[in-house]
C-alpha positions in Angstrom: -96.2 -32.3 -2.3 -98.2 -29.1 -2.4 -101.1 -30.6 -0.4 -98.8 -32.0 2.2 -97.1 -28.6 2.6 -100.5 -26.9 3.0 -101.4 -29.5 5.7 -98.1 -28.6 7.5 -98.9 -24.9 7.7 -99.9 -23.9 11.3 -99.0 -21.2 13.8 -95.8 -22.0 15.7 -94.4 -24.1 12.9 -91.0 -23.2 11.5 -91.1 -22.1 7.8 -88.3 -24.7 7.0 -90.5 -27.5 8.4 -93.1 -26.7 5.7 -90.4 -26.7 3.1 -89.0 -30.0 4.4 -92.4 -31.7 4.0 -92.7 -30.6 0.4 -89.1 -31.1 -0.5 -89.0 -34.7 1.0 -92.0 -35.8 -1.2 -90.4 -34.3 -4.4 -87.1 -35.9 -3.5 -88.6 -39.3 -2.9 -90.3 -39.0 -6.3 -86.9 -38.6 -7.9 -87.1 -34.9 -8.6 -85.1 -33.4 -5.7 -82.5 -31.7 -7.9 -85.3 -30.3 -10.1 -86.8 -28.4 -7.1 -84.5 -25.4 -7.2 -86.2 -22.8 -5.0 -88.3 -22.6 -1.8 -91.8 -23.8 -1.3 -93.3 -20.3 -0.9 -93.3 -16.9 0.8 -95.5 -14.4 2.6 -97.9 -12.1 0.7 -99.0 -8.7 2.0 -98.8 -5.2 0.5 -96.1 -6.6 -1.8 -96.3 -9.9 -3.6 -93.1 -11.3 -2.1 -92.8 -10.7 1.6 -91.4 -12.6 4.6 -91.5 -15.2 5.7 -89.7 -17.2 3.0 -90.8 -20.8 3.1 -87.3 -22.2 2.5 -85.1 -25.0 3.8 -82.9 -22.5 5.6 -85.5 -20.3 7.3 -86.4 -21.0 10.9 -89.0 -18.2 11.1 -92.0 -19.2 13.1 -95.4 -19.0 11.2 -98.0 -16.8 12.9 -101.8 -16.7 12.7 -103.0 -14.1 10.2 -100.0 -14.5 7.8 -100.9 -15.0 4.2 -98.5 -17.4 2.4 -98.0 -18.9 -1.0 -97.4 -22.6 -1.3 -95.8 -23.1 -4.7 -93.4 -25.9 -5.2 -92.0 -26.3 -8.7 -90.1 -28.9 -10.6 -88.0 -27.9 -13.7 -86.4 -30.3 -16.1 -83.7 -28.8 -18.4 -84.7 -29.1 -22.0 -88.1 -30.5 -21.1 -90.0 -27.8 -19.1 -91.5 -27.4 -15.7 -94.5 -27.2 -13.5 -95.4 -24.9 -10.6 -98.8 -24.3 -9.0 -99.1 -21.4 -6.6 -101.9 -21.3 -4.1 -102.5 -18.9 -1.2 -103.4 -19.8 2.4 -103.9 -17.8 5.5 -102.5 -19.2 8.8 -105.3 -19.6 11.3 -105.2 -20.2 15.0 -105.4 -24.0 14.4 -103.8 -24.5 11.0 -104.5 -22.8 7.7 -107.4 -22.0 5.4 -107.0 -22.0 1.6 -107.7 -18.7 -0.2 -107.2 -20.3 -3.6 -110.4 -22.2 -4.3 -109.7 -23.4 -7.8 -110.3 -27.2 -8.3 -107.3 -29.4 -8.8 -107.0 -32.2 -11.3 -105.8 -35.6 -10.2 -103.4 -37.1 -12.8 
């Protein structure tokens, strides 16, 4: 879900479209109700800035914005998982700023 959301980030795309890509994958996997927040947010001088990458936000992404992509799934009484990566919106898509390797499970 996170990789698909990153692939959806581009200038001119609505924030809610990125959230929808991520949310759809999590829902199809059976964890829709366990995804209780947005997919990410902007980062600048403050750690939480606009735009919010949420299902109800039609803000248009613009080149130069730095965003988090951080879907999370939380199961009551069990635990949860959330991986936060940063990307910068480029003229043609986005470029990852978080370069840590990912494990395939």
